[in-house]
ZAGUMAR-15127 format. One line per field, with one value per residue (C-alpha): residue number from 1; x, y negated, z negated. Coordinates in pm, 1 decimal, decimal comma. Layout:
BEGIN
pos	[NUM; ...]
east	[X; ...]
north	[Y; ...]
up	[Z; ...]
This chain:
BEGIN
pos	[1; 2; 3; 4; 5; 6; 7; 8; 9; 10; 11; 12; 13; 14; 15; 16; 17; 18; 19; 20; 21; 22; 23; 24; 25; 26; 27; 28; 29; 30; 31; 32; 33; 34; 35; 36; 37; 38; 39; 40; 41; 42; 43; 44; 45; 46; 47; 48; 49; 50; 51; 52; 53; 54; 55; 56; 57; 58; 59; 60; 61; 62; 63; 64; 65; 66; 67; 68; 69; 70; 71; 72; 73; 74; 75; 76; 77; 78; 79; 80; 81; 82; 83; 84; 85; 86; 87; 88; 89; 90; 91; 92; 93; 94; 95; 96; 97; 98; 99; 100; 101; 102; 103; 104; 105; 106; 107; 108; 109; 110; 111; 112; 113; 114; 115; 116; 117; 118; 119; 120; 121; 122; 123; 124; 125; 126; 127; 128; 129; 130; 131; 132; 133; 134; 135; 136; 137; 138; 139; 140; 141; 142; 143; 144; 145; 146; 147; 148; 149; 150; 151; 152; 153; 154; 155; 156; 157; 158; 159; 160; 161; 162; 163; 164; 165; 166; 167; 168; 169; 170; 171; 172; 173; 174; 175; 176; 177; 178; 179; 180; 181; 182; 183; 184; 185; 186; 187; 188; 189; 190; 191; 192; 193; 194; 195; 196; 197; 198; 199; 200; 201; 202; 203; 204; 205; 206; 207; 208; 209; 210; 211; 212; 213; 214; 215; 216; 217; 218; 219; 220; 221; 222; 223; 224; 225; 226; 227; 228; 229; 230; 231; 232; 233; 234; 235; 236; 237; 238; 239; 240; 241; 242; 243; 244; 245; 246; 247; 248; 249; 250; 251; 252; 253; 254; 255; 256; 257; 258; 259; 260; 261; 262; 263; 264; 265; 266; 267; 268; 269; 270; 271; 272; 273; 274; 275; 276; 277; 278; 279; 280; 281; 282; 283; 284; 285; 286; 287; 288; 289; 290; 291; 292; 293; 294; 295; 296; 297; 298; 299; 300; 301; 302; 303; 304; 305; 306; 307; 308; 309; 310; 311; 312; 313; 314; 315; 316; 317; 318; 319; 320; 321; 322; 323; 324; 325; 326; 327; 328; 329; 330; 331; 332; 333; 334; 335; 336; 337; 338; 339; 340; 341; 342; 343; 344; 345; 346; 347; 348; 349; 350; 351; 352; 353; 354; 355; 356; 357; 358; 359; 360; 361; 362; 363; 364; 365; 366; 367; 368; 369; 370; 371; 372; 373; 374; 375; 376; 377; 378; 379; 380; 381; 382; 383; 384; 385; 386; 387; 388; 389; 390; 391; 392; 393; 394; 395; 396; 397; 398; 399; 400; 401; 402; 403; 404; 405; 406; 407; 408; 409; 410; 411; 412; 413; 414; 415; 416; 417; 418; 419; 420; 421; 422; 423; 424; 425; 426; 427; 428; 429; 430; 431; 432; 433; 434; 435; 436; 437; 438; 439; 440; 441; 442; 443; 444; 445; 446; 447; 448; 449; 450; 451; 452; 453; 454; 455; 456; 457; 458; 459; 460; 461; 462; 463; 464; 465; 466; 467; 468; 469; 470; 471; 472; 473; 474; 475; 476; 477; 478; 479; 480; 481; 482; 483; 484; 485; 486; 487; 488; 489; 490; 491; 492; 493; 494; 495; 496]
east	[1430,1; 1642,7; 1443,4; 1531,7; 1802,0; 1630,3; 1308,1; 1323,9; 1022,7; 877,0; 1050,8; 1419,7; 1695,4; 1997,1; 1899,8; 2063,3; 1901,9; 1977,5; 1726,8; 1985,6; 2154,8; 1819,6; 1713,3; 2045,4; 2044,2; 1696,8; 1678,5; 1502,2; 1126,5; 780,1; 801,3; 1102,6; 923,8; 642,4; 897,0; 1046,4; 710,3; 562,0; 857,2; 1067,2; 807,2; 780,0; 1094,8; 894,1; 645,9; 927,5; 1061,4; 710,1; 639,3; 954,1; 937,2; 568,9; 621,2; 907,0; 705,9; 379,2; 550,9; 479,4; 113,6; 59,3; 185,8; -61,6; -379,9; -668,7; -471,8; -677,9; -373,8; -216,1; 150,0; 456,4; 678,5; 973,5; 779,2; 705,8; 1064,8; 1215,3; 1009,4; 805,1; 1111,6; 1309,0; 1020,6; 997,8; 1370,5; 1339,7; 1049,6; 1245,3; 1546,3; 1340,6; 1114,5; 1412,5; 1558,0; 1225,9; 1095,2; 1442,6; 1460,1; 1110,3; 1192,4; 1482,7; 1270,8; 929,5; 999,6; 1016,9; 659,0; 478,9; 681,7; 676,9; 297,0; 282,0; 524,8; 333,8; 9,6; 167,9; 280,3; -65,1; -250,8; -16,5; -20,7; -400,8; -413,5; -166,1; -409,2; -677,7; -460,6; -654,3; -389,4; -10,7; 36,2; -168,5; 46,2; 368,8; 246,4; 159,7; 475,1; 664,5; 449,6; 484,3; 861,4; 827,1; 663,1; 907,4; 1209,0; 1069,5; 1021,0; 1392,6; 1490,9; 1215,6; 1227,1; 1604,0; 1649,9; 1362,0; 1474,4; 1832,9; 1722,7; 1479,6; 1675,8; 1933,5; 2295,5; 2360,7; 2118,7; 2122,9; 2347,5; 2169,7; 1821,2; 1906,2; 2061,4; 1773,7; 1516,2; 1690,9; 1745,6; 1374,8; 1333,7; 1417,8; 1134,9; 907,2; 1096,2; 1036,3; 668,7; 640,9; 802,5; 575,7; 265,4; 299,7; 294,7; -48,5; -192,9; -95,1; -250,2; -548,0; -709,4; -750,5; -790,5; -897,7; -621,3; -713,5; -762,8; -473,7; -209,5; -442,7; -501,1; -121,4; -96,3; -411,6; -253,4; 32,6; -226,8; -387,9; -49,8; 33,8; -292,2; -209,0; 133,3; -31,0; -252,0; 51,9; 256,6; -0,4; 133,2; 501,2; 614,0; 816,9; 1191,8; 1270,5; 1612,9; 1445,8; 1203,9; 1456,8; 1669,9; 1372,8; 1223,4; 993,8; 1192,3; 892,6; 737,4; 1067,9; 1101,5; 739,3; 771,9; 1093,2; 954,7; 643,5; 856,0; 1077,8; 773,7; 635,4; 964,3; 1017,7; 669,7; 744,1; 1084,0; 989,8; 1311,1; 1437,0; 1644,2; 2007,9; 2087,7; 2171,9; 2537,7; 2523,8; 2358,8; 2413,9; 2369,6; 2225,0; 2097,2; 1748,4; 1668,0; 1359,5; 1530,8; 1865,9; 1944,9; 2032,3; 2361,6; 2456,6; 2370,6; 2585,4; 2875,0; 2858,9; 2844,6; 3109,5; 3312,4; 3331,1; 3310,0; 3471,6; 3614,0; 3276,2; 3117,5; 3367,4; 3285,9; 2912,6; 2958,6; 3185,7; 2950,9; 2637,9; 2792,7; 2964,9; 2651,6; 2437,7; 2661,5; 2708,8; 2334,8; 2287,2; 2576,1; 2389,7; 2020,4; 1944,7; 2011,8; 1918,1; 1628,6; 1796,8; 2114,7; 1916,4; 1709,6; 1996,7; 2270,1; 2078,8; 1747,2; 1541,4; 1173,8; 1053,2; 782,5; 1033,2; 1275,9; 1062,9; 1147,7; 1520,3; 1474,2; 1289,7; 1588,8; 1832,1; 1609,0; 1599,4; 1982,0; 1977,9; 1762,1; 1960,0; 2280,9; 2163,7; 1962,6; 2255,6; 2543,8; 2371,1; 2469,8; 2838,6; 2818,5; 2746,1; 2998,0; 3290,7; 3252,1; 3155,0; 3492,5; 3576,3; 3227,5; 3158,0; 3490,0; 3479,7; 3132,5; 3211,7; 3549,0; 3429,1; 3123,3; 3338,2; 3598,2; 3328,9; 3170,9; 3510,0; 3523,4; 3171,2; 3268,6; 3569,8; 3357,2; 3093,1; 3357,8; 3489,7; 3141,1; 3153,1; 2812,6; 2451,8; 2143,3; 2126,6; 2494,6; 2504,2; 2206,8; 2386,2; 2694,8; 2479,0; 2316,5; 2656,0; 2772,3; 2451,7; 2449,2; 2750,5; 2665,1; 2321,3; 2468,4; 2718,5; 2455,0; 2232,2; 2530,3; 2560,2; 2221,4; 2323,4; 2651,4; 2513,3; 2232,7; 2467,5; 2790,9; 2651,2; 2501,5; 2137,0; 2021,5; 2148,7; 2058,4; 1751,9; 1897,9; 2227,0; 2039,5; 1833,4; 2137,2; 2335,2; 2026,1; 1934,1; 2284,4; 2306,6; 1958,7; 2039,7; 2365,7; 2192,0; 1867,1; 1988,4; 2356,1; 2362,7; 2103,9; 2261,9; 2593,9; 2476,2; 2166,4; 2355,0; 2628,1; 2395,1; 2153,1; 2408,9; 2437,8; 2816,6; 2973,9; 3256,5; 3012,6; 2831,9; 3166,9; 3265,2; 2939,6; 3016,1; 3372,4; 3265,5; 3028,6; 3287,4; 3560,2; 3352,8; 3245,6; 3608,8; 3705,9; 3432,8; 3552,4; 3903,7; 3766,2; 3572,3; 3883,4; 4050,5; 3759,4; 3480,3; 3381,6; 3382,8; 3024,0; 2926,8; 2759,7; 2820,4; 2563,1; 2471,8; 2574,9; 2915,3; 2967,1; 2876,4; 2819,5; 2494,6; 2541,5; 2328,2; 2555,2; 2697,8; 3060,5; 3350,3; 3595,9; 3401,9; 3614,5; 3741,9; 3787,0; 3696,1; 3601,3; 3622,6]
north	[2716,8; 2959,8; 3218,5; 3582,2; 3702,6; 4030,8; 4208,8; 4569,4; 4779,5; 5028,5; 5362,4; 5442,3; 5320,8; 5090,9; 4726,7; 4396,0; 4169,7; 3847,6; 3925,4; 3952,5; 3626,3; 3452,5; 3560,5; 3459,5; 3104,7; 3021,3; 2742,0; 2815,9; 2779,5; 2861,0; 3190,2; 3293,7; 3201,9; 3432,3; 3714,4; 3648,3; 3633,5; 3928,1; 4159,5; 4032,6; 4000,3; 4377,2; 4365,6; 4161,7; 4450,4; 4696,7; 4490,7; 4443,1; 4815,3; 4939,0; 4681,8; 4739,1; 5113,0; 5061,8; 4817,6; 5018,4; 5343,2; 5287,6; 5202,4; 5506,9; 5729,0; 5586,6; 5768,8; 5605,3; 5506,7; 5746,0; 5951,5; 6243,2; 6161,9; 6074,0; 5768,3; 5997,2; 6151,5; 5806,4; 5681,3; 6024,9; 6253,2; 5980,4; 5759,5; 6049,4; 6137,6; 5774,6; 5781,4; 6116,2; 5978,7; 5665,3; 5869,2; 6114,0; 5839,0; 5634,9; 5929,1; 6045,0; 5705,4; 5585,5; 5858,9; 5773,8; 5400,7; 5451,7; 5684,8; 5516,1; 5150,4; 4907,6; 4777,3; 5111,2; 5222,6; 4904,4; 4916,6; 5285,8; 5261,1; 4970,6; 5165,8; 5464,2; 5235,4; 5074,9; 5405,7; 5567,6; 5265,8; 5255,5; 5623,3; 5566,0; 5315,6; 5587,8; 5847,5; 6082,3; 6354,4; 6346,2; 6558,5; 6302,8; 6017,7; 6206,6; 6290,6; 5935,7; 5791,5; 6015,1; 5897,1; 5531,9; 5575,3; 5755,0; 5446,8; 5200,8; 5400,5; 5389,2; 5015,3; 4960,4; 5130,0; 4983,5; 4630,4; 4575,2; 4690,1; 4471,4; 4160,5; 4174,1; 4225,5; 3930,5; 3669,4; 3456,1; 3542,9; 3197,8; 3268,0; 3649,6; 3679,1; 3434,9; 3551,0; 3917,1; 3845,7; 3631,6; 3884,1; 4176,5; 3962,6; 3881,4; 4220,5; 4034,2; 3785,6; 4087,8; 4205,8; 3870,7; 3889,7; 4249,1; 4172,7; 3876,0; 4037,9; 4338,8; 4111,1; 3984,1; 4309,2; 4506,2; 4255,2; 4446,9; 4116,1; 4050,5; 4394,8; 4731,2; 4980,1; 5208,8; 4928,9; 4682,9; 4919,2; 5022,0; 4657,2; 4606,5; 4863,3; 4728,8; 4382,7; 4539,1; 4673,5; 4330,2; 4165,7; 4445,5; 4391,4; 4022,0; 4117,5; 4368,8; 4095,7; 3876,1; 4167,3; 4245,6; 3940,9; 4040,3; 4173,5; 4475,7; 4418,0; 4315,0; 4476,6; 4810,5; 4757,3; 4696,1; 4995,4; 5232,7; 5162,6; 4868,7; 4597,6; 4403,8; 4380,3; 4256,3; 3986,3; 3873,5; 3858,9; 3655,6; 3419,5; 3352,4; 3285,1; 3047,4; 2853,5; 2831,7; 2704,5; 2453,3; 2313,0; 2296,2; 2128,2; 1910,5; 1997,1; 2254,5; 2545,2; 2581,5; 2860,2; 3200,4; 3295,5; 3602,5; 3932,8; 4301,2; 4598,2; 4910,2; 5250,7; 5278,7; 5595,3; 5716,3; 5862,9; 5931,2; 6270,2; 6300,7; 6463,5; 6161,5; 5930,0; 6125,0; 6148,7; 5773,5; 5665,3; 5906,1; 5981,7; 5656,8; 5426,0; 5615,3; 5305,2; 5135,4; 5448,7; 5440,0; 5071,1; 5142,0; 5426,4; 5219,5; 4919,2; 5121,6; 5345,1; 5052,0; 4841,0; 5141,0; 5228,2; 4868,7; 4815,4; 5136,9; 5053,1; 4734,2; 4771,9; 5140,2; 5112,3; 4744,6; 4783,2; 5035,2; 4820,5; 4518,4; 4724,6; 4937,8; 4678,8; 4352,6; 4461,4; 4301,0; 4407,2; 4644,8; 4401,8; 4122,7; 4298,8; 4197,9; 3831,1; 3907,2; 4112,9; 3828,4; 3600,5; 3855,8; 3912,9; 3538,3; 3533,3; 3822,0; 3625,4; 3303,2; 3477,3; 3560,6; 3239,1; 3008,0; 3212,6; 3351,2; 3062,5; 3122,3; 3469,7; 3295,8; 3012,3; 3129,3; 3478,0; 3834,7; 3974,0; 3704,0; 3683,7; 4056,8; 4143,7; 3831,1; 3895,2; 4260,6; 4191,2; 3890,8; 4070,3; 4371,4; 4157,6; 3961,6; 4287,0; 4403,5; 4076,5; 4131,9; 4483,5; 4339,5; 4080,0; 4340,1; 4574,8; 4294,6; 4224,0; 3868,2; 3875,6; 3830,7; 3938,0; 3590,3; 3560,8; 3917,6; 3833,8; 3516,9; 3722,4; 3967,6; 3679,6; 3554,0; 3904,4; 3976,3; 3634,9; 3755,2; 4126,9; 4070,3; 3879,2; 4162,2; 4434,0; 4256,1; 4227,3; 4608,2; 4630,2; 4353,9; 4531,0; 4873,0; 4714,4; 4518,0; 4717,6; 5021,2; 5041,9; 4945,8; 5298,5; 5420,3; 5115,5; 5232,5; 5577,6; 5428,3; 5200,0; 5497,9; 5717,2; 5465,2; 5347,5; 5705,8; 5780,0; 5464,2; 5513,9; 5874,5; 5770,4; 5498,1; 5674,9; 6028,8; 6057,1; 5704,8; 5775,5; 6113,7; 5942,8; 5625,6; 5732,8; 5908,9; 5642,4; 5344,6; 5515,7; 5676,0; 5373,3; 5390,0; 5064,3; 5245,8; 5453,2; 5144,9; 4975,9; 5282,0; 5256,4; 4892,5; 4979,2; 5257,5; 5022,8; 4744,5; 4975,0; 5109,7; 4756,4; 4640,7; 4946,2; 4865,1; 4505,3; 4621,0; 4847,2; 4549,2; 4330,7; 4570,9; 4718,2; 4457,6; 4347,1; 3976,9; 3984,0; 3625,9; 3431,4; 3720,8; 3900,3; 4248,8; 4379,4; 4219,7; 4368,3; 4719,2; 4785,7; 4976,5; 5341,3; 5270,2; 4991,2; 5042,9; 4948,8; 5119,2; 5126,6; 5280,1; 5246,5; 5556,6; 5603,8; 5363,4; 5010,5; 4731,5]
up	[5943,6; 6136,0; 6328,2; 6270,7; 6501,8; 6564,3; 6494,9; 6389,8; 6467,3; 6220,5; 6228,4; 6238,6; 6464,5; 6468,6; 6410,2; 6321,4; 6064,3; 5877,2; 5599,5; 5315,3; 5412,7; 5450,9; 5100,8; 4943,2; 5084,3; 4947,8; 4684,1; 4357,5; 4401,6; 4267,9; 4455,5; 4249,8; 3926,6; 4033,5; 4075,4; 3731,8; 3553,3; 3740,0; 3696,1; 3408,4; 3133,3; 3087,3; 2869,9; 2621,0; 2605,0; 2541,9; 2251,3; 2116,0; 2141,3; 1968,5; 1687,6; 1613,0; 1578,1; 1335,6; 1125,2; 1114,8; 1012,7; 646,5; 711,3; 930,3; 650,0; 397,5; 309,2; 488,6; 800,8; 1010,6; 1105,5; 918,6; 970,4; 760,7; 794,2; 871,2; 1161,1; 1304,0; 1282,3; 1358,9; 1583,7; 1753,1; 1807,6; 1955,1; 2187,2; 2300,3; 2382,0; 2560,1; 2760,6; 2853,9; 2972,0; 3177,9; 3312,3; 3427,8; 3620,9; 3767,8; 3870,3; 3970,0; 4233,3; 4355,7; 4365,2; 4604,2; 4816,2; 4826,0; 4752,6; 4464,0; 4467,5; 4462,6; 4166,9; 3959,1; 3981,3; 3890,6; 3598,9; 3442,3; 3481,7; 3301,8; 3019,2; 2987,3; 2982,4; 2732,1; 2498,0; 2505,0; 2418,2; 2132,2; 1981,9; 1986,3; 1810,1; 1579,6; 1525,2; 1497,5; 1813,1; 2011,6; 1877,3; 1966,6; 2318,3; 2408,3; 2251,1; 2496,1; 2789,1; 2685,0; 2693,9; 3028,1; 3177,5; 3018,3; 3143,3; 3495,1; 3463,3; 3400,0; 3725,2; 3946,6; 3805,5; 3787,1; 4147,0; 4272,9; 4084,3; 4204,0; 4564,5; 4557,7; 4358,6; 4550,8; 4479,9; 4330,0; 4042,7; 4019,5; 3712,9; 3482,7; 3586,1; 3530,2; 3188,8; 3064,0; 3180,8; 3011,3; 2700,9; 2682,3; 2514,3; 2194,8; 2239,6; 2220,4; 1912,9; 1741,0; 1833,8; 1716,0; 1380,6; 1310,8; 1460,4; 1233,2; 927,5; 1031,9; 1164,8; 855,3; 616,2; 471,0; 372,7; 745,6; 905,4; 759,2; 685,3; 974,4; 1230,1; 1213,3; 1351,7; 1634,7; 1729,0; 1740,2; 2019,4; 2186,8; 2211,0; 2407,8; 2652,1; 2693,5; 2763,7; 3008,4; 3197,9; 3239,2; 3376,3; 3610,0; 3758,2; 3829,5; 3958,7; 4228,8; 4415,6; 4393,1; 4734,2; 4827,6; 4853,8; 5214,3; 5168,3; 5098,8; 5389,3; 5665,9; 5567,3; 5542,4; 5882,3; 5802,0; 5972,7; 6105,5; 5759,6; 5616,4; 5884,2; 5838,1; 5459,4; 5458,9; 5725,4; 5516,2; 5206,2; 5405,7; 5529,8; 5175,5; 5031,7; 5313,9; 5247,3; 4871,9; 4914,2; 5210,6; 5395,9; 5644,5; 5512,5; 5621,1; 5868,6; 5716,7; 5678,6; 5902,5; 5973,4; 5911,2; 6142,6; 5984,9; 6088,6; 5940,6; 5746,1; 5564,4; 5259,9; 5094,2; 4943,9; 4575,0; 4666,8; 4875,9; 4589,0; 4342,1; 4587,7; 4650,4; 4285,5; 4152,8; 4465,8; 4654,2; 4350,3; 4057,5; 3890,2; 3899,9; 3751,3; 3463,3; 3414,1; 3396,7; 3148,6; 2923,9; 2917,1; 2839,0; 2575,3; 2402,8; 2369,6; 2268,8; 1976,2; 1864,2; 1842,3; 1646,9; 1413,8; 1318,5; 1382,2; 1320,2; 945,2; 928,5; 686,3; 459,4; 437,4; 319,2; 77,1; -57,2; -97,9; -143,4; -303,7; -26,6; -63,4; 208,4; 314,1; 376,1; 610,1; 910,3; 855,7; 862,7; 1176,7; 1348,1; 1284,7; 1429,3; 1730,5; 1800,3; 1801,6; 2048,3; 2292,9; 2264,7; 2380,4; 2737,1; 2755,0; 2676,9; 2820,6; 3130,8; 3359,0; 3284,3; 3439,3; 3772,3; 3730,0; 3516,5; 3662,9; 3580,8; 3477,8; 3222,3; 3075,8; 3057,0; 2899,2; 2680,2; 2533,3; 2466,0; 2303,5; 2102,2; 1963,1; 1871,3; 1694,7; 1510,7; 1393,8; 1264,1; 1068,4; 935,1; 822,5; 637,0; 457,8; 373,8; 235,1; 9,9; -125,4; 10,3; 179,6; 68,8; 261,3; 413,7; 507,6; 642,6; 863,2; 976,2; 1067,0; 1261,4; 1448,0; 1563,8; 1661,0; 1851,8; 2022,2; 2222,2; 2219,2; 2369,8; 2664,5; 2709,8; 2682,6; 2935,9; 3170,9; 3163,9; 3340,4; 3580,1; 3658,1; 3752,7; 3954,8; 4182,3; 4223,6; 4409,0; 4760,2; 4799,6; 4882,7; 4543,9; 4332,7; 4143,0; 4080,1; 3957,9; 3718,5; 3600,5; 3539,4; 3337,4; 3152,1; 3062,6; 2944,1; 2735,0; 2591,1; 2502,5; 2336,3; 2139,3; 2062,7; 1998,4; 1908,9; 1758,5; 1486,4; 1413,3; 1348,9; 1176,5; 978,1; 699,8; 693,9; 653,9; 413,4; 180,0; -45,4; -20,2; 100,5; 280,3; 486,2; 616,4; 687,8; 894,4; 1091,1; 1169,9; 1271,5; 1509,8; 1692,0; 1697,9; 1826,9; 2115,7; 2209,3; 2218,1; 2424,5; 2676,5; 2689,8; 2777,9; 3052,4; 3190,8; 3183,7; 3427,0; 3626,6; 3635,0; 3985,0; 4073,8; 4194,1; 4112,4; 4397,2; 4638,8; 4849,2; 4729,3; 5071,8; 5029,4; 4682,0; 4799,8; 5169,0; 5234,8; 5324,2; 5629,7; 5755,0; 6103,3; 6165,1; 6326,5; 6037,1; 5751,0; 5434,0; 5262,7; 4893,8; 4616,1; 4711,5; 4457,4]
């Protein structure tokens, strides 16, 4: 094992460190699995949460549910508040994550989620349910900023793409679980009418507590530590990980590729962050906006009116739509799982643009078949599975992209901004545009909804073809030099 070339004392000053290179040259190990399980599994909770709410809406509206609320309020007001909470939580906690560290915030955001979900299970009035749906979203939004930044800074560059994609895609494992769980929990032969939906939320709390126990052992990002004046802690942490991995592999690690000199600083102003993202990296900002807006509208073109399309056009019973959704959700997870490795080998530009363009073109084809009346409920679901197999990999790569193409000091806030924008587009303007189209009962309206989502996805794919950054197997510091880096010839203008 190569000893650290320098040791930075706590505080601020100009120091040289090989911490990034030492992290990037690590082989995959049990330590990395601990990071993935501790941080990545929260996406399963998000998928579980959103799917359960959609499936219990009808039960909550029934007399005897213990809650005076309508199905429209659950899928409308409560869903909008969840989205608003996610957007505001991402921005609020994203700012705190860059300022106070990844670990403090990924513990706090999970605690907010757990508390709010537990309180949702205890709802006795509609206002209580609405309040804690907002706070649940607030915690989940914060998770996206804190977790994505921590994962990318701890995972070696050789594996960063596939790991990030699979973790973000695991949302759909939760969606499968939520769809199937609701079938059991809402069965009045098993649970009373006013208890099953509460136990559905309670199960999310139990899973979250398990994740919290594992997450206690996930360390702070050494990259964040050495920039924010905790150089000694960063060196000690990386050295302990190196010793652990050498003992596991039974071989010495190769020397790190190099070191970086930085001027440590306690915090970065919001103005500096905005100037960096939009002033220094305008093309990358355009790329992030295109990717997030494209995937948000595609998913709403398909999934927002999913149930009503099956019921209206194919006479699928309301109680059976969950089974179709579980199949679609499985296709969504398989995309990142099977294609993720190619983002590290074939490359970011080809895979990002390819998955966006292909999913958009396939959705155009699905719209054409639907317009002709050539599809059944089963074949339409099969078409959606193929579309979403590629779209899910593309959508997950949007999170990967914005988490690795901006300087480390701005990472969590950049993730938060683009996530909030995409979530707002998908959760607010998306339903406003697509709800009437998919529920009208007119074939042409639903075809138009499909075409809007497909068109925006193709447009984002074209943007990626020209602007995507070849970030595969590269150090984060090489992709975007830290603002704190010290060198004589600071670059001016946009860097790609």
